[in-house]
Every structure is written in structure tokens, then in C-alpha cells.
N, C-alpha and C positions, 0 to 999 in steps of 0.2 A: 223660429218656432214660437218665441214669445209674441212676436207681432201677429202671427197667424191665430194664436189662441186669443189674444186681446181683441182682434177683429171679430172673431167668431162670437165671443162673449158680448161684444158691443152690438152686433147684429141681432142678438137675441135678448136684448133688453137688460143686459148687465148680469146675466146668470145663466149657467148651463149645468145640467146634471153631471155628476162626476163621471158617469159612464161615457158621456160624450167627450169630456176632457181626456180620459184615458185613451179613447179611440184616436183622438187627435195626436197626442204625444207619442203614441206607439206606431200608428199606421198612416199618418198623413203623407201622401206621396212625396218622395224626395227628401223630406226633412224629419219624418217620424223615426222613432228609435229603430224599428224593424225595417223601415223603408230607406234609411240612410246607409252610408258606406262604412260606418265604424265597425271594428271587430267586436263581436258580441260574445262568442262562445270560446271556451277553452282558457288556457293559462293567460293568454294575452288579451282576453275579453273581460266581460263583467261577471261572468258566472260559468260554472262547468256543469254540463248535463251528464247523465250516465254514459251515453255513447262517447262523450269526449274524454272520458277517463282512459279509454283503451278499448280493445275488442272483446273483453270478457262478457260484458252485458249482451252484446249482439250475438256472440257465439252461443250463449245460453238461451237467449230468446229464439234463436234459429231452430232449436230443438222443438219448441212448440209450433213454430210456423211450418216446419217440414212435416210434422204430424198432421196438420190440417190440410196441406197440399192444395192451397187455393191461391189465386192471384192476390197481390198486396197493393193497397193504395195507402201511401203514407201522407198524412196531412202535416204541414208545417215542419218540413224536414231539416230546418236549421242549417248547419254547415254541410249536411250530407253525410256525416260520419256514420250514422246508423245504417243508412242504405248501403254505403260502401262496405261496411263490415259484414252485413247480412249477405250481400251478393258474393263476398269472398268465401262464404260458407256454403252457398247453394245458389244455383242459377234461377232464382225466383222470377216469376212474371211480376215486374215491379213498376209501379207508377207513383208519381209524386204530384201532389197539388199544393203549391206554395203561393200564398197571397202576396208575399213580398217580391217585387221584381228584382231587387238587389240581391236577395238571398237566392232566388231562382237562378240568377246568372252564376253565382258562386257554385251552386249545385251542378249546373251544366258543366262548368269547367272541371269539377272534381270527378263527376260520374260519366261524362261523355255520353255515349249512346247506350249505356247499360240500363237506363230507365226511360220510361215515357213520361213526359210532362203534360199534365192536364191544366186547362185554363179555368174550368168551372167544375162544380160537383156533378158527377154523372147522374143522369136521370134514373139509371138502374145500376145497382152495384151487386155483384156476386163475387165474394171473396173476403179478404181481411182488411179492415180499416185500422190503421196503426197510427196512434197519436201519442207521442212522448212529449210531455210538458207543453201541450197545446192549450188545454182548457184554462190553465192558470194565467195565460196571456190574453184571454178574451176580456173585453171591458166588463166591469161589474158596476152595479148600482150601489152606492153607499147609502146606508139607512141608519137612522137614529130613532130609538124608542125613547120618548120623552114623556114627562108628566102631562104635557099638553097634547100628546098624540104621537103618531108615527110620522116622522119627517124624512124627506129625501135630502141627502147632503149633496150640495153642488158647489160650484166654483164661481166667485164673483170677479169683478174687474180688477180687484187688488190681488188676485191670485190667492185668495183665502177661502176657507170653508164658509159656506152660508147655507142655512137649512130652510126648506119650504115644505109644506104639507105633501106627503106622498099621495099618489093617485094611481088609478088603474091597476094593472097586473102587479106592479111593485107593491102597492098597498095591500092587495089581496093576499099575496104571499107572505108579506110581513105580519099580517094579522094572524096567520096560522102558526107563527113562531113564538114560543113562550120564552121570554127572557126577563130578567130583572130590569127595572127602570131606575136610572138611565142606563142605556146600553147602545153601543155602536157596532155595526158590522157591515157585511156586504151580502148581496143577493145576485147570483150570476145568471141573469135572464138570457144573456147572449149565448152562454154555454149550453143552457137548456134548449134554446131554439136550434142551435147547431146540431145537437144530438137528436132532436126530434126530426129535423130535416133529413139527416143521414139515415135515421131509423126508418123513415117512410120509404126511402129509396133502396134500402138494403133488402134485396129479394131473398138472398141466402148467404149466410156467412156470419162473421163476428166482428165487433168493434173491440179492440184492445186499447184501453185508455190508461196511460201511466202518468201519474202526477202526484204532487203533494197536496194533502188535504185530509178531511175527516168525514165520518158520517154525521148527519145533522145534529144528533144529540151532543156530540163532542164539538162540532163547529160552533154552535151557539151555547157553549158552556158558560156558566155564570162568571168564571174567572177570565174568560176571553172577552172582556167587556169593551175593548177598544178595537176589535176586529182583527183582520188578518192581512191587511194591506202591507206589502213589503216592496222595497225598491233595491235594485242592485246597481252599484256604480263602482267599477274598477275593483271588483271582488270585496266590496264593503256593502253590508246590508244596513238599511235604515228605513224609517217609516214616513219620510216626507216626500209625497208625490210631486211637490212643487219645487223641489230643490234644483233639479237639472232637467227641465222639460225637453224631451227629444233626445237627450244624451244618456238617460238611464232607463233601465227596465222597471216597469211598474206591474206588479202582479198581485193576485190574491189567491189564497188557498181555495181548494175545490170542495164544495159541498157535494159529496158523492151520493148522498141520499136524494138530493134534488136531480142530479144527473141520471140516476137510476130510474127515478119516477118519470122523467122526460122520455127515457128510452121505452118504458112500459107504455106510455101514452101513444107512442108510435108503433106499438104492437110487438116490441122485442121482448125477449126473455132475459132475465139476469142469469148469466151462466157462471159467474164467479166474481168474488171480491176478496182481496187479501192484501197483505203488505207486500212491498217489492221484495223484501228478503225471503218471505215464504214462497212467493211465486218463483223466484230464481232457484231456491233450494229444490222445489218440486220439479223444476225443469232440468236439474242435474248440474248446477254450477260447480259443485265439488268434484264431479267427474271431469268437467271441462278443465278445472284447475289442475286436477290430477294427471292430465295428459302431459304436463311439464314435470320432469323429475325434480323433486325438492332440492336435491343436491346440486342442481344446475342453478346456482344462486343468481347469476346475472339475468337469466330468463325468468326464474320463478318469483323472485322478490317483487318486481314491478306488478306482476299479475296478482300476486297475493295482496298487494296494497290496493289494487282495484277491488278485489273481493271484500276487503275490509270496509271500504267506503260504501260499496253497494249493499252490504249485509248488516253492518253495525247499526244498532238502534240509535247510537249517538251521531250517526252520519245520515245515510239515505234509507237505511233498511226499514225503519218503522214509520217515519213520516210519509214516505212515498208509498202510494197504494196502486193497485192494479184492478181495474174494473173491466169485466167482459160482459157484453150484451150482444145478443144475436138472434138469428131466425134460421130455422131449418137445419140446425146441427144436432145430430143424434149421438155423437161421440163426446164423452166427457173430456174436458180440457186438462192437459197435463199439468199446467201451472197452478191448478186449483185442487189437485188430488188430495191434499190435506191442509189443515189450518185455514179453511175458508171462514170468511167473516160476513157473508151475505146477510146473516141474521141481524147484524148491527145497522143495516141500511134503513 
């Protein structure tokens, strides 16, 4: 990985944008973090996603999906845990689009013939697009607001930060963001482009996007002056994207205002935005938990622990958000029945 990055930087005159570096270390075929063979998800991996905690997340989400009664396309399905648990609840018409060949093989082994695997984004989509912790793994451009102007942060041959004047769409977006100077953060152009592409192809249905992040006013808060970049390595979080290239996850929080704006540009409506905790409560997570008798401690205690992690503000409940955008749906979504935060976008 180090040799590949060094060669790439050398071929481009000694500097590459951070977004390109992030793309290399995560997705370079065969050696990138998501393209290699290391365990990534769960207790033996580097981090735990909501579906990896157990089936409670999926069983609750299934209530929303069954109410919509539409085919599902899951993007970036990870270990396949979410698909497996959802299909155990209901025989959904389920397809997966997974860019990582290594992860796709794991999903095939786990799910067998229960799902259809897609190679590319369909030209026309009618149904539910499901993306759990996908946007945060898309390459972001690193930006610095300095006294001398707006700079793009990139990577030099010594694998260190180096700044150059921002240009193009990155500069245009950065100029619209009001922050104190000096200030460092990220702009997710790739996530915006992905949402626009899917939005243009979504004829009827909804995109349900689960991830950690903030609306723009909170994302670029004066106190968040060093950005949101985060790395995960063996269940330890740190902020050095150059520490273990190809062996660690590199992520950034999601600017949900920018994602919603990209969806609107593609002609979609914002159908709901709230915290993960509120979404799951609206979908009836307490009822799902209540299906197990509390006195049956051996069964109840592990599921109650899942609920704690999913709902607690100190865990995933507040930082994780759910954004729904769509076209052609006339029925209100169960997950946003109360506690909506669309006004903050």
C-alpha cells in the first residue's frame, strides 16, 4: 500500500488531494482496506455497526420496510448481517450492490441465493435504497480556511499534509461555508455526487441513509475547528489517516444538509430526518424488545444491551442520524412520525 501511494504521488508531481489518498487506502483493488481480506466488522474487526450488534436493529427497521412494501437495494452491505436479519423477518425482494469484490464474496457465502447481486447502479430504480454507514466511507476533500484564502489539504511524498489553493467545485462550496479562520474540515463531494446519481435514477421510492453526522450548522461549528476525520484500527479510534494505510478504516462524518441539497437537485423530496434513536422508537423498537419476557434473563439481557447501544445518546442514538429522500411516495414514513429534524437541514 505504501509503495502504491508513493508511486501515485510521484506520478502526479509530488502531491495528491486527500480525497484521492482516501480512495486509494480504502478501495485500491486487492490492497485497500475494503478491498483486502482483513476482518473489518464486529468484535474481531475494527468497528461494530448497528446490524453487527444483533438482530434488534434489523427487526425494528423491518417494520418500516414492510409498511413500504417495495423491493430493496442495499448499497455497501458490509458483512451481510443486515440483509440476513431483514430476510429472517420477511421475504423481501432484496438486491445488493457491493463495490468490494472481497466483501461481495463474503456476502455470497453468508446469504446464498436469498439476494440478487448487482454489478452497477441500475439505470432505473423503483423501490427502497438502503445505505447503512456508506456515506461516511466515501472519500472526502480536506479543506482549510486560512488568512491567505481557502486551501485544499493534500498529501505529499513524505506522507504528510500539504496545502494548495482550492479550485473548482470544492472552492465554490467552501466559499459558501462561514467558519472562523483558521479552520479545517471536510467537504463530501463524492457522497453528494452519489446521491445525485441515485436520485436521478430513482423513479419511485425512497432512499434511507443511516450514518453518523450533523446538519451543516453543527458540522461546521466554531468548536469543531479540526474537522471530523476519524480512523478505526482494532477498535481504537484516532485521527491520523497516515498511521496504517490500507489496514485501518478512514472516515468522516456526514454533512446531512449537503446530502439533502444534492437529493433536491436530483428532484427528490426530503421525506424525513431524525436521530437513529427517534427513528427506531417511532418504528416500535420497544415493542420488538417487549416480545421477549423480561424475566427470561438469558434471552432478554443481550437484546436489552443492544437497545442501550442503539438508543443511548452516549452511544449511537444521538450521533447517528437517518435521512429519507424520495419520489412518488404519498404515505408518511413510520420512522419519522414524531421528533423530526428536517427543519435543521
